[in-house]
ZADO-1210 file (C-alpha; in nm, 4 decimals, padded with zeros to 6 digits):
<atoms>
<atom x="-02.2796" y="-09.1589" z="04.7440" code="MET" pos="1"/>
<atom x="-01.9184" y="-09.3115" z="04.7762" code="GLU" pos="2"/>
<atom x="-01.6849" y="-09.0364" z="04.8312" code="THR" pos="3"/>
<atom x="-01.3451" y="-09.1249" z="04.5950" code="LEU" pos="4"/>
<atom x="-01.1286" y="-08.7834" z="04.6703" code="PHE" pos="5"/>
<atom x="-01.1504" y="-08.4749" z="04.9035" code="GLN" pos="6"/>
<atom x="-00.9599" y="-08.1505" z="04.8423" code="GLY" pos="7"/>
<atom x="-00.7709" y="-08.0604" z="05.1322" code="ARG" pos="8"/>
<atom x="-00.8721" y="-07.7113" z="05.1770" code="ALA" pos="9"/>
<atom x="-01.0801" y="-07.4994" z="05.4231" code="ASP" pos="10"/>
<atom x="-01.4471" y="-07.4187" z="05.2937" code="VAL" pos="11"/>
<atom x="-01.6857" y="-07.1482" z="05.3808" code="HIS" pos="12"/>
<atom x="-02.0086" y="-07.3196" z="05.4254" code="PHE" pos="13"/>
<atom x="-02.3691" y="-07.2189" z="05.5670" code="ILE" pos="14"/>
<atom x="-02.6312" y="-07.4850" z="05.5571" code="HIS" pos="15"/>
<atom x="-02.8887" y="-07.3914" z="05.3394" code="PRO" pos="16"/>
<atom x="-03.1600" y="-07.3686" z="05.5790" code="ASP" pos="17"/>
<atom x="-02.9636" y="-07.1636" z="05.8123" code="ASP" pos="18"/>
<atom x="-02.9068" y="-06.8891" z="05.5090" code="PHE" pos="19"/>
<atom x="-03.2759" y="-06.8970" z="05.4294" code="ARG" pos="20"/>
<atom x="-03.3715" y="-06.8204" z="05.7910" code="ALA" pos="21"/>
<atom x="-03.1056" y="-06.5580" z="05.8002" code="TRP" pos="22"/>
<atom x="-03.2766" y="-06.3961" z="05.4943" code="VAL" pos="23"/>
<atom x="-03.6107" y="-06.4256" z="05.6152" code="GLN" pos="24"/>
<atom x="-03.5195" y="-06.2568" z="05.9667" code="ALA" pos="25"/>
<atom x="-03.2928" y="-05.9772" z="05.8262" code="HIS" pos="26"/>
<atom x="-03.3970" y="-05.8944" z="05.4679" code="LYS" pos="27"/>
<atom x="-03.6539" y="-05.6202" z="05.4164" code="ARG" pos="28"/>
<atom x="-03.8780" y="-05.6639" z="05.1332" code="ARG" pos="29"/>
<atom x="-04.0660" y="-05.3267" z="05.1042" code="GLU" pos="30"/>
<atom x="-03.8795" y="-05.0418" z="04.9224" code="PRO" pos="31"/>
<atom x="-03.7075" y="-04.8070" z="05.1389" code="VAL" pos="32"/>
<atom x="-03.4213" y="-04.5519" z="05.0488" code="GLU" pos="33"/>
<atom x="-03.0748" y="-04.7029" z="05.1374" code="LYS" pos="34"/>
<atom x="-02.8625" y="-04.4381" z="04.9748" code="LEU" pos="35"/>
<atom x="-02.5331" y="-04.4000" z="05.2275" code="MET" pos="36"/>
<atom x="-02.1877" y="-04.2656" z="05.2031" code="SER" pos="37"/>
<atom x="-01.9100" y="-04.5345" z="05.1794" code="GLU" pos="38"/>
<atom x="-01.7958" y="-04.4895" z="05.5178" code="GLN" pos="39"/>
<atom x="-02.1553" y="-04.5758" z="05.6357" code="GLU" pos="40"/>
<atom x="-02.2012" y="-04.8599" z="05.4230" code="ALA" pos="41"/>
<atom x="-01.8557" y="-05.0473" z="05.5098" code="ILE" pos="42"/>
<atom x="-01.8991" y="-04.9361" z="05.8890" code="ALA" pos="43"/>
<atom x="-02.2269" y="-05.0821" z="05.9221" code="SER" pos="44"/>
<atom x="-02.2220" y="-05.4143" z="05.6759" code="LEU" pos="45"/>
<atom x="-01.8750" y="-05.5255" z="05.6890" code="VAL" pos="46"/>
<atom x="-01.7588" y="-05.6707" z="06.0229" code="GLN" pos="47"/>
<atom x="-01.4278" y="-05.8158" z="06.0962" code="ASP" pos="48"/>
<atom x="-01.3876" y="-06.2303" z="06.0196" code="GLY" pos="49"/>
<atom x="-01.6749" y="-06.1527" z="05.7339" code="ASP" pos="50"/>
<atom x="-01.6317" y="-06.3631" z="05.4253" code="TYR" pos="51"/>
<atom x="-01.6484" y="-06.0936" z="05.1417" code="LEU" pos="52"/>
<atom x="-01.7117" y="-06.1766" z="04.7953" code="ASP" pos="53"/>
<atom x="-01.6793" y="-05.8754" z="04.4796" code="TYR" pos="54"/>
<atom x="-01.7929" y="-05.8659" z="04.1573" code="ASP" pos="55"/>
<atom x="-01.5268" y="-05.8785" z="03.8529" code="PHE" pos="56"/>
<atom x="-01.1557" y="-05.7442" z="03.9143" code="SER" pos="57"/>
<atom x="-00.9589" y="-05.4422" z="03.9552" code="SER" pos="58"/>
<atom x="-00.9275" y="-05.3964" z="03.5900" code="LEU" pos="59"/>
<atom x="-01.3002" y="-05.3932" z="03.4923" code="THR" pos="60"/>
<atom x="-01.5862" y="-05.2693" z="03.6897" code="ARG" pos="61"/>
<atom x="-01.4204" y="-05.3847" z="04.0396" code="GLY" pos="62"/>
<atom x="-01.5747" y="-05.2008" z="04.3548" code="PRO" pos="63"/>
<atom x="-01.2413" y="-05.0449" z="04.4160" code="GLN" pos="64"/>
<atom x="-01.3687" y="-04.7390" z="04.6082" code="ALA" pos="65"/>
<atom x="-01.5230" y="-04.9686" z="04.8390" code="LEU" pos="66"/>
<atom x="-01.2100" y="-05.1817" z="04.8930" code="ILE" pos="67"/>
<atom x="-01.0167" y="-04.8610" z="04.9763" code="ARG" pos="68"/>
<atom x="-01.2454" y="-04.7868" z="05.2433" code="GLU" pos="69"/>
<atom x="-01.2579" y="-05.1349" z="05.3916" code="ILE" pos="70"/>
<atom x="-00.8760" y="-05.0880" z="05.4055" code="ILE" pos="71"/>
<atom x="-00.9273" y="-04.7323" z="05.5139" code="ARG" pos="72"/>
<atom x="-01.1346" y="-04.8531" z="05.8405" code="GLN" pos="73"/>
<atom x="-00.8659" y="-05.1339" z="05.9114" code="ARG" pos="74"/>
<atom x="-01.1242" y="-05.4267" z="05.8894" code="LYS" pos="75"/>
<atom x="-00.9325" y="-05.7607" z="05.9865" code="ARG" pos="76"/>
<atom x="-00.9671" y="-06.1094" z="05.9209" code="ASP" pos="77"/>
<atom x="-01.1613" y="-06.1202" z="05.6342" code="LEU" pos="78"/>
<atom x="-01.1785" y="-06.4391" z="05.3770" code="TRP" pos="79"/>
<atom x="-01.2575" y="-06.3172" z="05.0279" code="ILE" pos="80"/>
<atom x="-01.3276" y="-06.4603" z="04.7145" code="CYS" pos="81"/>
<atom x="-01.1273" y="-06.3661" z="04.4263" code="ALA" pos="82"/>
<atom x="-01.2142" y="-06.5051" z="04.0832" code="GLU" pos="83"/>
<atom x="-00.9294" y="-06.2660" z="03.9548" code="PHE" pos="84"/>
<atom x="-00.6600" y="-06.1681" z="04.2038" code="THR" pos="85"/>
<atom x="-00.5356" y="-05.8795" z="04.0670" code="LEU" pos="86"/>
<atom x="-00.4482" y="-05.5465" z="04.2340" code="HIS" pos="87"/>
<atom x="-00.7555" y="-05.5625" z="04.5004" code="ASP" pos="88"/>
<atom x="-00.6436" y="-05.8710" z="04.6817" code="SER" pos="89"/>
<atom x="-00.2902" y="-05.7394" z="04.7415" code="PRO" pos="90"/>
<atom x="-00.3819" y="-05.4256" z="04.8495" code="LEU" pos="91"/>
<atom x="-00.6331" y="-05.5780" z="05.1481" code="LEU" pos="92"/>
<atom x="-00.3444" y="-05.8257" z="05.2187" code="VAL" pos="93"/>
<atom x="-00.1239" y="-05.5718" z="05.2182" code="GLY" pos="94"/>
<atom x="-00.3403" y="-05.3512" z="05.4434" code="GLY" pos="95"/>
<atom x="-00.3781" y="-05.6301" z="05.6852" code="GLY" pos="96"/>
<atom x="-00.7211" y="-05.6934" z="05.5956" code="CYS" pos="97"/>
<atom x="-00.7407" y="-06.0523" z="05.4721" code="VAL" pos="98"/>
<atom x="-00.6262" y="-06.3544" z="05.5987" code="SER" pos="99"/>
<atom x="-00.7683" y="-06.6203" z="05.3733" code="ARG" pos="100"/>
<atom x="-00.8356" y="-06.6228" z="05.0251" code="ILE" pos="101"/>
<atom x="-01.0497" y="-06.8531" z="04.7810" code="ASP" pos="102"/>
<atom x="-00.9017" y="-06.7800" z="04.4523" code="VAL" pos="103"/>
<atom x="-00.9414" y="-06.8572" z="04.0647" code="GLY" pos="104"/>
<atom x="-00.6828" y="-06.6935" z="03.9294" code="PHE" pos="105"/>
<atom x="-00.3454" y="-06.5566" z="04.1028" code="LEU" pos="106"/>
<atom x="-00.1355" y="-06.3189" z="03.9208" code="GLY" pos="107"/>
<atom x="00.0082" y="-05.9779" z="03.8776" code="TYR" pos="108"/>
<atom x="00.3131" y="-05.9133" z="04.0501" code="GLY" pos="109"/>
<atom x="00.5112" y="-06.1241" z="04.3240" code="ASN" pos="110"/>
<atom x="00.3691" y="-05.9223" z="04.6324" code="TYR" pos="111"/>
<atom x="00.0992" y="-06.1649" z="04.6853" code="ILE" pos="112"/>
<atom x="00.2859" y="-06.4543" z="04.6198" code="GLY" pos="113"/>
<atom x="00.5289" y="-06.3653" z="04.8710" code="ARG" pos="114"/>
<atom x="00.2704" y="-06.3412" z="05.1173" code="MET" pos="115"/>
<atom x="00.1576" y="-06.6630" z="05.0760" code="VAL" pos="116"/>
<atom x="00.4934" y="-06.7987" z="05.0699" code="ALA" pos="117"/>
<atom x="00.5728" y="-06.6544" z="05.4257" code="GLU" pos="118"/>
<atom x="00.2031" y="-06.7673" z="05.5552" code="GLY" pos="119"/>
<atom x="00.0850" y="-06.4292" z="05.6155" code="ARG" pos="120"/>
<atom x="-00.2270" y="-06.5250" z="05.4169" code="VAL" pos="121"/>
<atom x="-00.3847" y="-06.8560" z="05.3073" code="LYS" pos="122"/>
<atom x="-00.4956" y="-06.9207" z="04.9635" code="VAL" pos="123"/>
<atom x="-00.7522" y="-07.1701" z="04.8645" code="PHE" pos="124"/>
<atom x="-00.7356" y="-07.2912" z="04.5191" code="GLU" pos="125"/>
<atom x="-01.0562" y="-07.3137" z="04.3083" code="TRP" pos="126"/>
<atom x="-01.0903" y="-07.2312" z="03.9378" code="THR" pos="127"/>
<atom x="-01.3005" y="-06.9229" z="03.7873" code="ASN" pos="128"/>
<atom x="-01.5844" y="-07.1628" z="03.7177" code="GLY" pos="129"/>
<atom x="-01.5889" y="-07.3579" z="04.0163" code="ALA" pos="130"/>
<atom x="-01.6296" y="-07.0554" z="04.2411" code="LEU" pos="131"/>
<atom x="-01.9402" y="-06.9364" z="03.9905" code="ALA" pos="132"/>
<atom x="-02.0824" y="-07.3011" z="04.0726" code="PHE" pos="133"/>
<atom x="-02.0305" y="-07.2638" z="04.4093" code="ARG" pos="134"/>
<atom x="-02.2140" y="-06.9427" z="04.3983" code="MET" pos="135"/>
<atom x="-02.4903" y="-07.0631" z="04.1745" code="LEU" pos="136"/>
<atom x="-02.5388" y="-07.3225" z="04.4130" code="ALA" pos="137"/>
<atom x="-02.5651" y="-07.0538" z="04.7116" code="GLY" pos="138"/>
<atom x="-02.8151" y="-06.8460" z="04.5095" code="ALA" pos="139"/>
<atom x="-03.0510" y="-07.1827" z="04.4647" code="ARG" pos="140"/>
<atom x="-03.0589" y="-07.2817" z="04.8133" code="GLY" pos="141"/>
<atom x="-02.8932" y="-07.6398" z="04.7622" code="ILE" pos="142"/>
<atom x="-02.5951" y="-07.7323" z="04.9793" code="PRO" pos="143"/>
<atom x="-02.3782" y="-07.8504" z="04.6536" code="PHE" pos="144"/>
<atom x="-02.3645" y="-07.8701" z="04.2706" code="ILE" pos="145"/>
<atom x="-02.1971" y="-08.1086" z="04.0499" code="PRO" pos="146"/>
<atom x="-01.9482" y="-08.0280" z="03.7929" code="MET" pos="147"/>
<atom x="-01.6406" y="-08.1911" z="03.5928" code="ARG" pos="148"/>
<atom x="-01.3822" y="-07.9493" z="03.4840" code="ASN" pos="149"/>
<atom x="-01.1970" y="-07.9964" z="03.8163" code="LEU" pos="150"/>
<atom x="-01.1396" y="-08.3736" z="03.7525" code="LEU" pos="151"/>
<atom x="-00.7802" y="-08.4541" z="03.6308" code="GLY" pos="152"/>
<atom x="-00.6458" y="-08.0795" z="03.7915" code="THR" pos="153"/>
<atom x="-00.3996" y="-08.0146" z="04.0390" code="ASP" pos="154"/>
<atom x="-00.6618" y="-07.7586" z="04.1495" code="SER" pos="155"/>
<atom x="-00.8829" y="-08.0360" z="04.2941" code="LEU" pos="156"/>
<atom x="-00.6360" y="-08.1279" z="04.5272" code="LYS" pos="157"/>
<atom x="-00.5899" y="-07.7784" z="04.6783" code="TYR" pos="158"/>
<atom x="-00.9991" y="-07.6929" z="04.6725" code="SER" pos="159"/>
<atom x="-01.2476" y="-07.8166" z="04.8960" code="GLY" pos="160"/>
<atom x="-01.4139" y="-07.9943" z="04.6444" code="ALA" pos="161"/>
<atom x="-01.5206" y="-08.3498" z="04.6611" code="ARG" pos="162"/>
<atom x="-01.5059" y="-08.6452" z="04.4047" code="VAL" pos="163"/>
<atom x="-01.7903" y="-08.9301" z="04.4111" code="VAL" pos="164"/>
<atom x="-01.9261" y="-09.1993" z="04.2490" code="ARG" pos="165"/>
<atom x="-02.2115" y="-09.0921" z="04.0107" code="ASP" pos="166"/>
<atom x="-02.5232" y="-09.2827" z="04.1087" code="PRO" pos="167"/>
<atom x="-02.6816" y="-09.2526" z="03.7573" code="PHE" pos="168"/>
<atom x="-02.3626" y="-09.3350" z="03.5586" code="THR" pos="169"/>
<atom x="-02.1237" y="-09.5025" z="03.7952" code="GLY" pos="170"/>
<atom x="-01.8483" y="-09.2495" z="03.6594" code="ASP" pos="171"/>
<atom x="-01.6301" y="-08.9951" z="03.8854" code="PRO" pos="172"/>
<atom x="-01.7902" y="-08.6670" z="03.9395" code="VAL" pos="173"/>
<atom x="-01.6961" y="-08.3399" z="04.1335" code="CYS" pos="174"/>
<atom x="-01.9088" y="-08.2004" z="04.3794" code="LEU" pos="175"/>
<atom x="-01.8532" y="-07.8311" z="04.5116" code="VAL" pos="176"/>
<atom x="-01.9918" y="-07.6768" z="04.8147" code="PRO" pos="177"/>
<atom x="-02.2649" y="-07.3516" z="04.8000" code="ALA" pos="178"/>
<atom x="-02.1175" y="-07.0712" z="04.8690" code="LEU" pos="179"/>
<atom x="-02.3118" y="-06.7831" z="05.0814" code="ASN" pos="180"/>
<atom x="-02.0774" y="-06.5162" z="05.1576" code="PRO" pos="181"/>
<atom x="-02.1574" y="-06.2489" z="05.4527" code="ASP" pos="182"/>
<atom x="-02.1079" y="-05.9308" z="05.2367" code="VAL" pos="183"/>
<atom x="-02.1087" y="-05.8934" z="04.8249" code="PHE" pos="184"/>
<atom x="-01.9553" y="-05.5884" z="04.6711" code="LEU" pos="185"/>
<atom x="-02.0439" y="-05.4696" z="04.3214" code="VAL" pos="186"/>
<atom x="-02.0141" y="-05.1535" z="04.1011" code="HIS" pos="187"/>
<atom x="-02.2906" y="-05.0669" z="03.8695" code="VAL" pos="188"/>
<atom x="-02.3720" y="-04.8168" z="03.6205" code="HIS" pos="189"/>
<atom x="-02.6910" y="-04.7206" z="03.7127" code="GLN" pos="190"/>
<atom x="-02.8925" y="-04.7736" z="04.0706" code="ALA" pos="191"/>
<atom x="-03.2000" y="-04.6234" z="04.2289" code="ASP" pos="192"/>
<atom x="-03.2287" y="-04.5235" z="04.5968" code="LEU" pos="193"/>
<atom x="-03.4014" y="-04.8323" z="04.6877" code="PHE" pos="194"/>
<atom x="-03.1340" y="-05.0302" z="04.5422" code="GLY" pos="195"/>
<atom x="-03.2414" y="-05.1550" z="04.1891" code="ASN" pos="196"/>
<atom x="-02.9048" y="-05.1897" z="03.9693" code="ALA" pos="197"/>
<atom x="-02.8157" y="-05.2018" z="03.6098" code="ARG" pos="198"/>
<atom x="-02.4940" y="-05.3523" z="03.4750" code="ILE" pos="199"/>
<atom x="-02.4399" y="-05.2954" z="03.0998" code="PHE" pos="200"/>
<atom x="-02.2073" y="-05.5196" z="02.9235" code="GLY" pos="201"/>
<atom x="-02.0087" y="-05.8290" z="03.1069" code="THR" pos="202"/>
<atom x="-02.0747" y="-05.9297" z="03.4400" code="ASN" pos="203"/>
<atom x="-01.9617" y="-06.2598" z="03.6166" code="LEU" pos="204"/>
<atom x="-02.2273" y="-06.3615" z="03.8242" code="PHE" pos="205"/>
<atom x="-02.3807" y="-06.0328" z="04.0214" code="ALA" pos="206"/>
<atom x="-02.7196" y="-06.1442" z="04.0459" code="LEU" pos="207"/>
<atom x="-02.6636" y="-06.5053" z="04.1738" code="GLU" pos="208"/>
<atom x="-02.3981" y="-06.3570" z="04.4209" code="ALA" pos="209"/>
<atom x="-02.6331" y="-06.0762" z="04.5426" code="ALA" pos="210"/>
<atom x="-02.8933" y="-06.3662" z="04.5887" code="MET" pos="211"/>
<atom x="-02.6398" y="-06.5953" z="04.7531" code="ALA" pos="212"/>
<atom x="-02.5212" y="-06.3125" z="05.0135" code="SER" pos="213"/>
<atom x="-02.6626" y="-06.1893" z="05.3458" code="LYS" pos="214"/>
<atom x="-02.5808" y="-05.8232" z="05.2494" code="LYS" pos="215"/>
<atom x="-02.5041" y="-05.6359" z="04.9403" code="VAL" pos="216"/>
<atom x="-02.3545" y="-05.3159" z="04.8762" code="ILE" pos="217"/>
<atom x="-02.4173" y="-05.1673" z="04.5488" code="VAL" pos="218"/>
<atom x="-02.1884" y="-04.8676" z="04.4367" code="SER" pos="219"/>
<atom x="-02.2960" y="-04.6749" z="04.1175" code="THR" pos="220"/>
<atom x="-02.1498" y="-04.4613" z="03.8630" code="GLU" pos="221"/>
<atom x="-02.5143" y="-04.2853" z="03.8436" code="GLU" pos="222"/>
<atom x="-02.8392" y="-04.2513" z="04.0668" code="ILE" pos="223"/>
<atom x="-03.1295" y="-04.2482" z="03.8206" code="VAL" pos="224"/>
<atom x="-03.5239" y="-04.2005" z="03.9163" code="ASP" pos="225"/>
<atom x="-03.6872" y="-04.5316" z="04.0103" code="PRO" pos="226"/>
<atom x="-03.9563" y="-04.4935" z="03.7706" code="LEU" pos="227"/>
<atom x="-03.6709" y="-04.5398" z="03.5009" code="GLU" pos="228"/>
<atom x="-03.6296" y="-04.8967" z="03.6383" code="PHE" pos="229"/>
<atom x="-04.0249" y="-04.9373" z="03.5961" code="ARG" pos="230"/>
<atom x="-04.0239" y="-04.8488" z="03.2521" code="LYS" pos="231"/>
<atom x="-03.7788" y="-05.0946" z="03.1344" code="GLU" pos="232"/>
<atom x="-03.7634" y="-05.3770" z="03.4304" code="PRO" pos="233"/>
<atom x="-03.5954" y="-05.6041" z="03.1719" code="SER" pos="234"/>
<atom x="-03.2852" y="-05.3920" z="03.1902" code="LYS" pos="235"/>
<atom x="-03.2685" y="-05.4651" z="03.5885" code="THR" pos="236"/>
<atom x="-02.9418" y="-05.6878" z="03.6880" code="THR" pos="237"/>
<atom x="-03.0184" y="-05.6779" z="04.0552" code="ILE" pos="238"/>
<atom x="-03.3508" y="-05.6198" z="04.2083" code="PRO" pos="239"/>
<atom x="-03.4187" y="-05.3569" z="04.5259" code="TYR" pos="240"/>
<atom x="-03.4929" y="-05.6406" z="04.7720" code="PHE" pos="241"/>
<atom x="-03.1618" y="-05.8093" z="04.7590" code="LEU" pos="242"/>
<atom x="-02.9479" y="-05.4864" z="04.8404" code="VAL" pos="243"/>
<atom x="-02.8742" y="-05.3112" z="05.1641" code="ASP" pos="244"/>
<atom x="-02.6740" y="-05.0212" z="05.0672" code="ALA" pos="245"/>
<atom x="-02.6402" y="-04.7898" z="04.7760" code="VAL" pos="246"/>
<atom x="-02.3352" y="-04.5788" z="04.7395" code="VAL" pos="247"/>
<atom x="-02.2993" y="-04.2903" z="04.5060" code="HIS" pos="248"/>
<atom x="-01.9500" y="-04.3336" z="04.3616" code="LEU" pos="249"/>
<atom x="-01.8692" y="-04.1827" z="03.9967" code="PRO" pos="250"/>
<atom x="-01.5333" y="-04.3268" z="03.9073" code="PHE" pos="251"/>
<atom x="-01.5887" y="-04.6012" z="04.1818" code="GLY" pos="252"/>
<atom x="-01.3835" y="-04.8582" z="03.9935" code="ALA" pos="253"/>
<atom x="-01.0621" y="-04.6379" z="03.9047" code="TYR" pos="254"/>
<atom x="-00.8119" y="-04.7452" z="03.8385" code="PRO" pos="255"/>
<atom x="-01.0295" y="-04.9905" z="03.6325" code="GLY" pos="256"/>
<atom x="-01.2621" y="-04.9597" z="03.3274" code="VAL" pos="257"/>
<atom x="-01.6511" y="-04.9311" z="03.3571" code="VAL" pos="258"/>
<atom x="-01.7435" y="-05.0042" z="02.9969" code="PRO" pos="259"/>
<atom x="-01.8953" y="-04.7078" z="02.8320" code="GLY" pos="260"/>
<atom x="-01.7980" y="-04.4579" z="03.0875" code="ARG" pos="261"/>
<atom x="-01.3930" y="-04.4540" z="03.1131" code="TYR" pos="262"/>
<atom x="-01.1146" y="-04.6451" z="03.0379" code="GLU" pos="263"/>
<atom x="-00.8522" y="-04.8114" z="03.2361" code="LEU" pos="264"/>
<atom x="-00.5525" y="-04.5781" z="03.4046" code="ASP" pos="265"/>
<atom x="-00.2572" y="-04.7736" z="03.2814" code="LEU" pos="266"/>
<atom x="-00.0092" y="-04.5622" z="03.4397" code="GLU" pos="267"/>
<atom x="-00.1727" y="-04.6212" z="03.7903" code="HIS" pos="268"/>
<atom x="-00.2009" y="-04.9904" z="03.7139" code="VAL" pos="269"/>
<atom x="00.1656" y="-04.9899" z="03.6202" code="ASP" pos="270"/>
<atom x="00.2367" y="-04.8613" z="03.9849" code="ARG" pos="271"/>
<atom x="00.0419" y="-05.1026" z="04.1430" code="LEU" pos="272"/>
<atom x="00.2168" y="-05.3807" z="03.9216" code="ASN" pos="273"/>
<atom x="00.5230" y="-05.2573" z="04.0658" code="ARG" pos="274"/>
<atom x="00.4857" y="-05.3146" z="04.4217" code="ILE" pos="275"/>
<atom x="00.6734" y="-05.5971" z="04.5259" code="GLN" pos="276"/>
<atom x="00.7814" y="-05.5198" z="04.9050" code="THR" pos="277"/>
<atom x="00.6270" y="-05.4452" z="05.2225" code="ASP" pos="278"/>
<atom x="00.7463" y="-05.0912" z="05.2270" code="ALA" pos="279"/>
<atom x="00.6391" y="-04.9990" z="04.8606" code="GLU" pos="280"/>
<atom x="00.3171" y="-05.1313" z="04.9579" code="MET" pos="281"/>
<atom x="00.3050" y="-04.9104" z="05.2779" code="ARG" pos="282"/>
<atom x="00.3998" y="-04.6057" z="05.0802" code="ALA" pos="283"/>
<atom x="00.1135" y="-04.6554" z="04.8409" code="TYR" pos="284"/>
<atom x="-00.1416" y="-04.7339" z="05.0921" code="LEU" pos="285"/>
<atom x="-00.0143" y="-04.3935" z="05.2746" code="GLU" pos="286"/>
<atom x="-00.0612" y="-04.1862" z="04.9780" code="GLU" pos="287"/>
<atom x="-00.3654" y="-04.3346" z="04.7913" code="TYR" pos="288"/>
<atom x="-00.5795" y="-04.4974" z="05.0660" code="VAL" pos="289"/>
<atom x="-00.4807" y="-04.3558" z="05.4493" code="TYR" pos="290"/>
<atom x="-00.3566" y="-04.0065" z="05.3047" code="GLY" pos="291"/>
<atom x="-00.7334" y="-03.9190" z="05.2011" code="VAL" pos="292"/>
<atom x="-01.0385" y="-03.9411" z="05.4097" code="GLU" pos="293"/>
<atom x="-01.3175" y="-04.0049" z="05.0849" code="THR" pos="294"/>
<atom x="-01.3346" y="-04.1324" z="04.7649" code="HIS" pos="295"/>
<atom x="-01.4174" y="-03.7881" z="04.6425" code="GLU" pos="296"/>
<atom x="-01.0834" y="-03.6508" z="04.8067" code="GLU" pos="297"/>
<atom x="-00.9047" y="-03.9459" z="04.6302" code="PHE" pos="298"/>
<atom x="-01.0274" y="-03.8453" z="04.2739" code="LEU" pos="299"/>
<atom x="-00.9749" y="-03.4380" z="04.3705" code="GLU" pos="300"/>
<atom x="-00.6027" y="-03.4881" z="04.5282" code="LYS" pos="301"/>
<atom x="-00.4520" y="-03.8090" z="04.3740" code="LYS" pos="302"/>
<atom x="-00.6107" y="-03.8335" z="04.0296" code="VAL" pos="303"/>
<atom x="-00.7640" y="-03.4944" z="03.8963" code="GLY" pos="304"/>
<atom x="-01.0347" y="-03.3947" z="03.6789" code="TRP" pos="305"/>
<atom x="-00.7956" y="-03.3355" z="03.3740" code="ARG" pos="306"/>
<atom x="-00.6963" y="-03.6931" z="03.4072" code="ARG" pos="307"/>
<atom x="-01.0531" y="-03.8339" z="03.4555" code="LEU" pos="308"/>
<atom x="-01.1885" y="-03.6552" z="03.1497" code="LYS" pos="309"/>
<atom x="-00.9175" y="-03.8070" z="02.9560" code="GLU" pos="310"/>
<atom x="-01.0090" y="-04.1480" z="03.0581" code="LEU" pos="311"/>
<atom x="-01.3730" y="-04.0505" z="02.9700" code="ILE" pos="312"/>
<atom x="-01.2525" y="-03.9527" z="02.6482" code="ARG" pos="313"/>
<atom x="-01.0524" y="-04.2628" z="02.5748" code="ARG" pos="314"/>
<atom x="-01.4130" y="-04.4882" z="02.6491" code="ALA" pos="315"/>
<atom x="-01.5229" y="-04.6009" z="02.3378" code="SER" pos="316"/>
<atom x="-01.8778" y="-04.5200" z="02.4159" code="ILE" pos="317"/>
<atom x="-01.8755" y="-04.1704" z="02.5470" code="LYS" pos="318"/>
<atom x="-02.2314" y="-04.1292" z="02.7002" code="GLU" pos="319"/>
<atom x="-02.2696" y="-04.4644" z="02.8516" code="GLY" pos="320"/>
<atom x="-02.5539" y="-04.7383" z="02.7711" code="TYR" pos="321"/>
<atom x="-02.9048" y="-04.5952" z="02.7364" code="GLN" pos="322"/>
</atoms>
């Protein structure tokens, strides 16, 4: 195919055959118990230099407890896929964990923008749809996938996409490369010890990302009996054989919301939005990340059960989805 245009971004790309070979060599198909602590999961499965993806954002069902643990363990030189760059990406950058970001949406405060302007982190611009398509290609085991919505946009220039001449119509068509992350983080409503996981309500591309990634860490609000998944298999969002670790982390999306469980803590979110300087970032990280050893201690000492009960009360559905 004739190449008409090529974006300027660096691209994380693994040949589909190499990814398939890695999965065959490292993924276990038999059901084994995978329950572990957040410290064990991050220490054993997230390595310096990894490409990291996570489902949703810091406002809705984001894996915030796992992200805080990554910062606490001071992982370095990560490249992250962030469809919505909200509070998670600035915290990871402020903690010195991230050097590159593939982004669909860059917003919330001036801190991350200043980090980009100062050259302390590289940002490669895609769209939310383009990143979703890249993940779909990675899950399907194909090297690229065509799309049209990047054509005619400035985002195309700063992405790693290519425009080619469509061999069927002769028109320009955009190709985006497959994305196969090293690690995928996802926070879910329910999981069992083997890694079967349920998400109730909206998700972005949880199944596709789990299929496309080398390693998958599931954090969950609730551990349920494996028989529950066998009774209603249609409710399974991610099957066990894609998952490498299960971490029981109630309120693991805090200060974000888990639909049907608890609401957003707007006061805490406002504090995150006010972070503008390195000094403010260091103060926040010292108090809420480095100053505690576990997610449980964070909830006990920095949030409190009274506040958590109020967030549960505010949720529109008190008992969760069953």
